[in-house]
N, C-alpha and C positions, 0 to 999 in steps of 0.2 A: 656511476651506477644504474641499471633500473632499479625504481624504486620497487614494481611490483615482485623482484626475485626473491623478497621478504617473504612472500607469500608462496614458495616453491616447499614440496615436501618431497622429499627423498625416500621413497617407500624400499629400492633394492636392498638395503644394509639392514630391515626389520625384519623381524621374526614374526611368524604366522600372530594373530591375536588384535589384541584391542591397544592403540595407542592412542594418548590426546596431546593437543597442540594447541596453546593460546596465541592470539594475535590481540592487538591492540589498535582500532582505525578511529582516524579523526579527519579533518578536512584535506587533509594531504594526498590521504587514500581515492578521496571522491574527486580531487584533481586531476589526477591519472585517468580518468576516465570523462573527463572534459563534463563533469554532473555539477552545477552550480545550485540545483535547486534548496539544498542545506546551509543556513548562514554558520552552523556551528555543528559538530558533533563529537559524540564521546561513549565508544560504542567498546564493549568485551565482546571477542569471539573464541568459542569453545569449539575446536574441531575432532570429533572422534572419529579416530579410522580403524576399524578393524578389517586387516589384511588376511587374505586369504591366497592359495596353491593360485587359483586363474581369475581372481577377481580382487578388486577394495569396495567398501562400504564405507562412505561417508554421509556423517552427521554436521549438519553444522549451529550450532547454538548461537544466536545473537542475542544480547542483552545493552542496553543504553538508552540515549536520547539523541536527538536530531532537533537542530534548531529548525522551525519554520513557521510561513505566518499563518495565521489562523483565517479558516477559510468565510469567516462571519466579520472578525473587527478587523482584520489584516497587522495585527498586532501580534509580532515574534513571541513565541516560547518555546519551552524546551518538550518536546514530546516525546516521550517512551515509548520504547521497543522492545520487545521480544520474540523474536522468532523463533522456527528449525526447519531447514531444508534438508532434506534426505534425498541420496543418490549413491548409482553404481559406478564403479570404473570396473569394465571389463578391456581385454586387450583384443586387437584385428591388426588387419592390414594397414589400416588408415584412420586418421583422425576424425571424428564424426560425434557431434554434440546436436545431434537431428532432435533428440530427446530430453526433455526437462529430466527424466528419473534415470537418465544413462548414459552414458560417458564411455565414448571409445577411444581409447589410444594405443599407438601402435606398439609392437608386439616387443621392440628393442628400448622401450621409453625405462628410464631410471626414475623419473622423476616426475611430480602433475603440480603445476600452478593452480591454484584454489581461488585467486584473486577474483575472476568473473563468478564463480559463484556465491564467495562472500560478500560482493556488491548485491548480486541478484536477492539474497538473503536479506540483506538490508532493506532494499527497496520493495521488497515483498512485505515486511514487518512494520511497515507505517502507513498508518490508515489513509485511505481513501479521503474522507472526509476529516479535515481536521479543523478539531475544535477547543480553543483556549479553556483553560480550566477555570478560569476564572466568570468567562460567562455561565458555563455549566453549572459553577456555586450561584451564581447571581450577585456575582460582588462586579461583576464588570456588564454594560448593557451598551448595544449595537442596534444599529438602527434596523440591520438589516434582519436581527434576531429572529424577529417576529415571522416572518416568510420562510426563516429555513429550521431554527429548533423547534419543535414543538407544533410544526405544519398541521393543519387538520382540515382536511375538506370540508366536514359536518360544521366548524366555527365559522369558515367560511359562507356557506350556505345558510347559516344560524344569522350571519350579520345582513347577508343581500334580506331575508324576511323581514328584518327587522326595520329596515330602512322605511320609511312612509313612502307611499307614492302619490304624487301629486294628484288632487282630487278631480283636475281636468281628465289625465291622462287614462283614468278609471273609465270616465261616461263616454270616452271618444273607444276605448277598448269594447265597454259595451256595446255600442252604434254597432261596430265592424263586428262581433259576435254574432250579432240578431242580424246584421243584412248576411252574413255567411250563412247564418240557419237557413233565412229564406231562399237563400239561392240552391242551398243543397237539398231542400224539400220540395224544388220548382221540379 
């Protein structure tokens, strides 16, 4: 049996109005997409479908966690996620998914597989910058932390000013400045 068939929604027998479908996804789901960035996952999906005479409105709510490595320390942690992806399904001559907010399926369709949209919903829910909660709370320190978390150009400029300049270089700089001033005045 094709694993992703679990995410088929047969809409032809549904009455017009709101319908709710629930799914639970884990690592097996991501294996179907050859996606191995998460070490573990536990996500609940609530799909709200509103059926109308000539279109379907779909909203996918995802909530749970994915186990990912921290961008700073490299240690794995459970990153909580919560997301929402909405789109409209219309009927047309042929399948078209060029737009992210509109999906066109053939007129004769009686079901819709939402696995791809669930997959995208979860990927969009995971933050681009992943920082271990213990680093944020101060319980864990990583060498790279001072460069990534709390990065501030003003601090670096202040540190540069505080560094002592070797007096020999100051004398040389003064001589060069005076020479340039004389050359420019001529």
